[in-house]
N, C-alpha and C positions, 0 to 999 in steps of 0.2 A: 559424558560425550553421547550424541544422541545421532543416528544418520535417518531423518525423516524420509519416509517413502510416499509419494504422492501419485495415488492411483490418477490415469488419465493424463499425467505430466508427459509434457515430449521431452525428448531427451536434451534439448538445450534448456528446457526450465529447469528439468532435474538436474543439471551440472552447473546452472547458477544458482541452484537453494541450497540453504543453509546446510551445512552438514557438522557442526559442533557448536554446543553451547559451553564457553570456558567457564570453568568452576577451579581454576589454579591460574599462577602466573602463567600468560601466554607464550609459547612458542611464535617464531615467526610466523609459522603455518597456520598456527591456530589464530593468531591476530587477524590474518589476513581472511580467514574462515568468516570471524566474527564481523569484521569489516564488512565483508561481503553480505552477511546477514541484514545490519542494518541498512546499508545502502540500496539492496534489493527490495528490501521489505518497503523502505520508503518509496523507492522509484514505481514499485509494482501498485502501493496503496495510492499513490498521488497521480498516477498515471492517467487518471481518470477525473483531476481538477482544472480548474482555471478560472476565468473571469466571467462576469455574467453578462449577458445579453438582452435581448427584448425579453420580457415579463408575458409574452402572450404565446399560449400554447402553440406548440409546432402542429401543422395542419398536416404534414405528410412525412412519410419515414424518411425519405430522403431531407427534409429539412431538418427533424430532429439530429440526425447524423452529422448535417452540415454544423449546426449550433452546437452540439455536443463537444465535435471535434474542435471546434473554436475554442471553446472551454479549455480543453486538454493542452492545446497549443499554446495556452497562455500559460501554461503551469510553468513553463521550461525556467521563467525567472525564480519562482518560489521554490522550485524544486532544488536549485543549485547552491543555495546557502546551506540546506538541510543536508544534501549530500557532503558538502567540505566539512559541515560539524560533526556528523557521522564518522567520516575517515579522521578527522583530527581527535574524536574522542579517544582513539586508540593509541594514542602518544599520550596521553594521561595517566598517572598514575592508577594502578588498579582501585585503589580506595576511591578514587573521584569518577571512574568509569562509568558506574551504574547510573548514578545521579545525572551525568552527561546523557547519557542514553535517554533516562526518563525524561528529560527537558526537551530532547528530540523530539522523540515521540508523542509530547502533549503539546510541540507546535505543529506535527504532522497531524493531530487530531483535529486541532481547530481549523486547520485548512482543508480536511476531509469533510469536516461539518459544513463548511461553508460551500464546499464543491456541493455537496449532496442537496442543499438549499438551492443552490443555482440551477443545477440539471431537474430539478422537480420543478424549479418553475418554468422553466423550457415546455415541460409539459410531454407525455406521451402521445402520440398522434391518435385520433379517435379510433376506436375498433383495432388498437394494437396490442394485443396481450404481450406479445414479447418485450415489446418496449416497457410495460407497465411491470411485467417480471423482473427487467434489470432495474427498474428503479426501486421495487421493493425491496431489493438485496443489500442497498446501499448503506443501510444503519447496520448491516451485519457486519461490515468491515469494521466499523467504528467501535463496535462492542469488543471485538477481537483485538484491536489498537487500543483500546482502554485496558485490556488485561494485561498485555505486554508493558504499555507505561506503568501500570500499578507494582507489577512484579518487579522492573527495574527499580522504581522507585522505594521498594520496599527491599530490595537486595535479595529477592527469592528467586535462585537459580533453579530450583525444582519446578517452578511454577512458567519460567521461560521455556524449558525442557519441554512442555506441553503447548504453551502458549505461543511460542514461535512458529514451530510447523502447522499450527491448525489455522493460522493467521495467513499463512505463505499458501496452504492449500487452498484455501477460501478465493484468496485473490488471484491466484493462480487460474482457477476454474471460472470465476466470474471475468475475469479478463478474456479467455478463449469464447465465453459466451458473446461479450461485447463483440469481438473481432469476429465470429459468426453473424452478428446480427448485421454487421456493416460498417461498421466504425473503422476509420483508416488510422486514425489518431490515435484517440482513446485506446486504452487496454494493449498498447504496444510497449 
């Protein structure tokens, strides 16, 4: 059992953070905690995704935010099936749960990579270093998500014990930065 502490996380973020990695047959409370891990991680990492808009660079911060938020709003349809699959994975026998989680994370990574490309296609406004810093961080989320997917695929609970908190800490921090920049949909 692990209890991640996320420096700088709000009480709400910490309350929604995972509190356990299951290493044995789960109790009802443990199953709920692991369900929260998958659902929260999926939700957080996909909160920045959506469908593509115009390929011309945003000319202002307001336009960047508007177009980025439109991308994020479009993700609701893609998030719903992943959430349902993550919740359904906990009804599976323990022997199949890790493989199901690896498959869900694989799908999440594909969506995340597509989103990163689409947001970069919008482009940071000229002379907006903050927007460029946000865009520069996107691939780190993919790297961390791949570590989780690989740990699930290989059944390495010890790797999950470090990969999940690292991923959640990163995404919570990035989402705070996204909200502070001014996005209203992304980062929520």
